[in-house]
C-alpha positions as CSV (number, residue, x, y, z in Angstrom):
1,M,22.0,2.2,18.2
2,R,22.2,1.5,14.3
3,I,19.1,1.5,12.1
4,L,19.1,-0.4,8.5
5,F,16.7,0.7,6.0
6,C,16.1,-2.3,3.5
7,G,16.1,-0.6,0.3
8,E,17.5,2.5,-1.3
9,G,14.3,4.4,-2.9
10,F,11.5,6.0,-0.1
11,S,14.7,8.8,1.1
12,E,11.9,10.9,1.6
13,S,11.7,8.6,5.0
14,R,15.3,9.1,6.0
15,R,15.2,12.3,5.6
16,R,12.5,12.8,8.8
17,L,13.5,10.2,10.8
18,A,17.2,11.4,11.4
19,P,16.6,14.8,13.2
20,L,14.4,12.8,15.3
21,L,16.6,10.0,16.5
22,P,20.2,12.5,16.3
23,H,21.9,10.0,18.8
24,A,21.5,6.6,15.9
25,E,23.2,5.5,12.9
26,I,20.8,5.7,9.9
27,T,22.1,2.8,6.9
28,T,20.4,1.3,4.1
29,C,20.8,-1.5,1.9
30,P,19.7,-2.8,-1.1
31,A,16.2,-5.2,-0.8
32,D,18.6,-7.8,-2.1
33,R,21.3,-7.5,0.6
34,V,19.9,-7.6,3.7
35,L,21.4,-10.5,4.8
36,Q,24.9,-9.1,3.7
37,S,24.5,-5.8,6.2
38,L,22.8,-7.0,9.3
39,E,25.9,-7.0,11.7
40,G,25.5,-4.4,14.7
41,V,21.7,-3.5,13.4
42,N,19.5,-3.3,16.0
43,V,16.4,-2.1,14.7
44,I,15.5,-3.3,10.9
45,V,13.2,-1.0,8.4
46,P,11.9,-3.6,5.9
47,Y,9.8,-1.2,3.5
48,V,9.3,-3.9,0.5
49,S,11.7,-6.5,1.8
50,R,11.7,-9.8,2.6
51,I,12.5,-10.5,6.5
52,D,12.1,-14.0,6.8
53,A,13.6,-16.5,8.9
54,A,16.4,-16.7,7.8
55,V,17.5,-12.8,8.0
56,V,15.6,-13.5,11.8
57,R,18.9,-15.9,12.6
58,A,22.1,-14.4,11.1
59,G,20.8,-10.9,12.6
60,T,21.2,-9.6,16.4
61,F,18.4,-6.8,16.1
62,G,15.4,-6.7,18.5
63,L,12.6,-4.5,16.3
64,V,11.6,-4.4,12.5
65,Q,9.9,-1.6,12.6
66,Q,8.2,-0.4,9.6
67,F,7.5,2.8,7.6
68,G,4.4,2.6,7.3
69,V,1.3,-0.1,7.6
70,G,2.3,-3.5,4.7
71,L,4.0,-6.1,6.6
72,D,3.7,-8.9,3.9
73,G,7.0,-9.6,3.5
74,V,8.1,-10.2,7.2
75,D,7.7,-13.3,8.8
76,L,6.1,-13.3,12.4
77,E,6.2,-16.3,13.5
78,A,10.3,-16.5,12.9
79,A,10.2,-12.9,14.8
80,T,7.9,-13.3,17.8
81,A,10.3,-17.1,18.1
82,A,13.3,-15.2,18.1
83,G,12.3,-12.3,20.7
84,V,12.2,-9.9,18.0
85,W,9.6,-7.1,17.7
86,V,7.3,-6.2,15.3
87,A,5.8,-2.9,14.4
88,R,3.5,-0.9,12.5
89,V,2.4,2.9,12.0
90,P,-1.5,2.5,11.5
91,S,-2.6,4.7,8.5
92,A,-5.3,6.5,10.5
93,G,-3.6,10.0,12.2
94,T,-0.4,10.2,10.5
95,G,-1.7,11.7,7.0
96,N,-0.7,8.3,5.4
97,A,-4.6,7.4,4.7
98,E,-5.5,10.8,3.8
99,S,-2.2,10.8,1.2
100,V,-2.9,7.7,-0.2
101,A,-6.2,8.3,-0.6
102,E,-5.7,11.9,-2.7
103,H,-3.6,9.3,-4.7
104,A,-6.1,7.0,-5.5
105,L,-8.1,10.3,-6.9
106,L,-5.5,11.6,-9.2
107,L,-5.3,7.8,-10.8
108,M,-8.7,8.0,-11.4
109,L,-8.5,11.4,-12.8
110,A,-5.7,10.3,-14.8
111,L,-7.4,8.1,-16.2
112,S,-10.4,9.7,-16.9
113,R,-9.2,12.5,-18.1
114,R,-7.1,10.6,-20.6
115,L,-3.9,12.9,-19.5
116,P,-1.7,10.8,-22.0
117,Q,-3.9,11.4,-25.3
118,T,-4.6,14.8,-24.0
119,R,-0.9,15.7,-23.6
120,A,-0.5,14.2,-27.4
121,A,-3.6,16.6,-28.0
122,L,-1.5,19.5,-26.7
123,A,1.5,18.8,-29.3
124,A,-0.4,18.1,-32.2
125,G,-2.3,21.7,-31.7
126,K,-5.3,20.4,-31.4
127,V,-8.1,22.1,-29.0
128,G,-10.8,20.4,-27.5
129,E,-10.1,17.0,-27.8
130,P,-9.9,14.7,-26.3
131,A,-13.6,14.2,-24.7
132,G,-13.3,12.9,-21.2
133,L,-15.4,11.1,-18.7
134,A,-16.0,12.8,-15.3
135,L,-16.4,10.7,-12.3
136,W,-19.7,12.5,-11.3
137,G,-22.5,10.5,-11.1
138,K,-20.0,7.1,-11.8
139,T,-20.8,4.0,-9.6
140,A,-17.0,3.6,-7.7
141,C,-16.7,0.2,-5.8
142,I,-13.9,0.4,-2.6
143,V,-12.0,-2.9,-1.6
144,G,-11.6,-2.8,1.5
145,L,-13.2,-0.6,3.8
146,G,-10.3,0.3,6.5
147,D,-8.4,3.7,7.0
148,T,-7.1,4.5,3.5
149,G,-11.0,3.0,2.0
150,S,-12.9,5.6,4.1
151,A,-10.5,7.9,3.8
152,L,-11.0,7.9,-0.3
153,A,-15.0,7.2,0.3
154,H,-15.6,11.1,2.1
155,R,-13.6,12.2,-1.2
156,L,-15.1,10.2,-4.1
157,C,-18.6,10.7,-2.6
158,A,-17.6,14.8,-2.2
159,L,-17.4,14.7,-6.4
160,G,-21.1,13.4,-6.5
161,M,-20.2,9.3,-6.9
162,R,-22.4,6.8,-6.0
163,L,-20.4,4.1,-3.5
164,V,-20.6,0.4,-2.6
165,A,-17.8,-1.1,-0.4
166,V,-15.9,-4.4,0.3
167,R,-14.9,-5.5,3.8
168,R,-14.1,-8.5,5.1
169,R,-16.1,-7.7,8.0
170,P,-19.2,-5.4,7.3
171,Q,-20.3,-3.5,9.8
172,P,-23.4,-2.5,10.9
173,G,-23.9,0.8,10.7
174,C,-20.4,2.2,9.1
175,A,-22.0,2.7,5.8
176,P,-24.2,5.9,5.5
177,K,-21.7,8.1,7.6
178,L,-19.1,7.6,4.5
179,G,-21.6,7.6,1.9
180,V,-21.7,4.3,1.3
181,E,-24.7,2.6,-0.3
182,R,-24.1,-1.6,0.5
183,V,-21.2,-3.1,1.7
184,F,-20.7,-6.1,0.3
185,G,-18.8,-9.3,2.6
186,P,-16.0,-11.4,0.9
187,D,-17.9,-13.8,-0.8
188,E,-20.0,-11.1,-2.2
189,L,-17.0,-9.8,-4.1
190,H,-18.6,-10.4,-7.7
191,A,-21.3,-9.1,-7.3
192,A,-20.3,-5.6,-6.2
193,L,-17.5,-5.4,-9.0
194,A,-20.1,-6.1,-11.1
195,V,-22.2,-3.2,-10.2
196,A,-18.9,-0.6,-10.8
197,D,-17.3,2.0,-13.8
198,Y,-14.8,2.4,-11.2
199,V,-12.9,-0.7,-8.9
200,I,-10.2,0.9,-6.1
201,V,-8.4,-2.0,-4.6
202,C,-7.3,-0.7,-1.0
203,V,-7.5,-3.9,0.8
204,N,-4.4,-5.0,3.2
205,Y,-2.2,-8.0,1.6
206,D,-1.8,-11.4,2.7
207,A,-2.2,-15.2,1.7
208,A,-6.0,-14.8,1.8
209,S,-6.2,-12.1,-0.2
210,R,-3.3,-12.2,-3.1
211,N,-4.6,-12.3,-6.4
212,L,-7.8,-11.7,-5.4
213,I,-8.4,-9.6,-8.4
214,D,-7.8,-12.0,-10.9
215,A,-9.3,-13.4,-13.9
216,A,-12.7,-14.4,-12.5
217,A,-13.1,-11.0,-10.8
218,L,-11.7,-9.2,-14.2
219,Q,-14.4,-10.9,-16.1
220,A,-16.8,-10.0,-13.2
221,M,-16.8,-6.4,-13.6
222,K,-18.4,-4.0,-15.7
223,R,-17.2,-4.2,-19.3
224,G,-15.2,-0.6,-19.6
225,A,-14.4,-0.2,-15.7
226,F,-11.4,1.0,-14.5
227,V,-8.9,-0.7,-11.8
228,I,-7.0,1.1,-9.5
229,N,-4.4,-0.7,-7.1
230,I,-2.9,1.6,-4.4
231,A,-2.1,-1.2,-2.3
232,R,0.0,-4.0,-2.4
233,G,0.7,-5.3,-5.9
234,G,0.2,-8.5,-5.3
235,L,-3.3,-8.4,-5.1
236,V,-4.0,-7.6,-8.6
237,E,-3.1,-10.2,-10.8
238,P,-0.5,-9.0,-13.8
239,D,-1.4,-11.3,-16.4
240,A,-5.0,-11.5,-16.1
241,L,-5.0,-7.8,-16.1
242,L,-3.4,-7.8,-19.6
243,S,-5.6,-9.7,-21.2
244,A,-8.7,-7.7,-19.7
245,L,-7.0,-4.6,-20.9
246,R,-6.3,-6.3,-24.4
247,S,-9.3,-7.6,-25.2
248,G,-11.3,-4.2,-23.7
249,Q,-13.1,-6.1,-20.6
250,I,-10.9,-3.2,-18.4
251,A,-11.0,0.4,-19.8
252,G,-7.5,1.1,-17.9
253,A,-5.3,0.5,-14.9
254,G,-3.9,2.7,-12.4
255,L,-1.3,1.3,-10.7
256,D,1.1,2.8,-7.7
257,V,2.0,-0.7,-6.6
258,F,3.2,-3.6,-8.3
259,W,3.7,-7.5,-8.4
260,E,8.0,-6.9,-8.0
261,E,9.3,-3.2,-6.9
262,P,10.2,-2.0,-9.3
263,P,8.9,-3.3,-11.9
264,N,10.6,-4.3,-15.5
265,P,9.8,-1.0,-17.6
266,D,9.5,-2.9,-20.7
267,H,6.8,-5.3,-19.3
268,P,3.6,-5.4,-21.5
269,L,1.3,-3.9,-18.9
270,F,3.1,-0.6,-19.6
271,G,1.9,-0.5,-23.0
272,E,-1.4,-0.8,-22.7
273,N,-3.9,2.3,-20.9
274,V,-1.9,2.4,-17.6
275,I,-1.0,5.4,-15.4
276,A,1.6,3.9,-12.9
277,T,3.5,5.9,-10.4
278,P,6.2,4.1,-8.6
279,H,5.0,3.4,-5.3
280,I,4.8,7.3,-4.2
281,A,0.9,7.4,-3.0
282,G,2.0,7.6,0.5
283,V,5.0,9.9,0.2
284,T,3.7,13.2,0.6
285,D,5.3,15.6,3.7
286,A,2.2,15.5,5.9
287,S,1.9,11.0,5.8
288,Y,6.0,11.2,6.7
289,V,6.2,14.3,9.3
290,G,3.0,11.8,11.1
291,I,5.1,8.4,10.3
292,A,8.0,9.0,11.7
293,K,7.1,10.2,14.7
294,I,5.8,7.1,15.3
295,V,8.7,5.5,14.7
296,A,11.0,8.1,16.5
297,D,8.9,7.2,19.6
298,N,9.4,3.4,19.0
299,V,12.7,3.1,18.8
300,E,13.3,5.3,22.0
301,R,10.7,2.9,23.5
302,Y,13.0,-0.1,22.3
303,V,15.8,1.4,23.3
304,R,13.9,1.9,27.4
305,G,13.4,-2.4,27.1
306,E,9.3,-0.9,26.4
307,A,7.2,-2.7,23.9
308,P,6.8,-0.4,20.7
309,R,3.3,0.9,19.5
310,F,1.1,-0.6,17.5
311,A,2.8,-4.1,17.9
312,A,2.0,-6.9,15.6
313,N,3.1,-9.7,17.6
314,A,4.3,-10.1,21.5
315,P,7.3,-11.9,21.7
316,S,8.0,-13.3,25.4
317,P,10.0,-11.8,28.4
318,E,12.1,-15.0,28.0
319,A,13.1,-14.9,24.2
320,Q,13.4,-10.7,24.2
321,R,16.7,-11.9,26.7
322,A,18.0,-14.6,25.1
323,R,18.1,-12.4,21.7
324,S,19.7,-9.3,23.5
325,A,22.1,-12.0,25.0
326,R,23.3,-12.9,21.5
């Protein structure tokens, strides 16, 4: 059994998985060398790499298993037609949602308490400078009230924040137990953004949500608000964010994900009031232990000819047999 991780980052994922699959060969390749690395591969872990129809046709693998939630880079239609299973690991119950929620809070606090400026003040020998902002009493808008958004809501509510949220399918009764005053529908996005001091993007990324936070959305926000993105880089339009930061419409941004990964460190966004981290929101001991268990279980299920848990597709038995015969 040969498992290919399509990227050389996130090394902790491979370290956690290896003891659970002692008879498997775990290999890696650069994100731009997937097509050249498919020989003998049975299982692909895409990370943020594109697994398109060309990759599906070139390989003989039968399972694409994400080490986490996002499958936005996987061509589900091509995989299904070719008899390839595609599976993810949900955030709930693995520690991932909780870890990402904690990281969102870290970015919010770093911006609010002006972390870069405090370091400069300490180096300059200043005391009691600069003044920061308290989260207590402020309003947060959580865009995407799934597992991560719900975990974040619990934490922000405990800090005394007022909460509103945006959800694709608002469900009656979910808001009060999370401490959320109102859940807006997607057609009310701008109205929800207008009341918030902090906007935290937690929504799943797909074609419909690409550049969800664009120039119009940023303009709809309260002047001086903060934007936090811990979901996917494609949800926030970078040029629009840069313009909003330069104009003062947005006071600052906390970014753990980017329009391309890794991002160019010389991008002008990083010259503004931006706290950036290298896609590590879910990279914790708790998250990786929980995710690795499900990934290992799905690999073993695949070896036994069983359907993986948390599958995103259902290839026909005929397509699977044709694939295995290649």
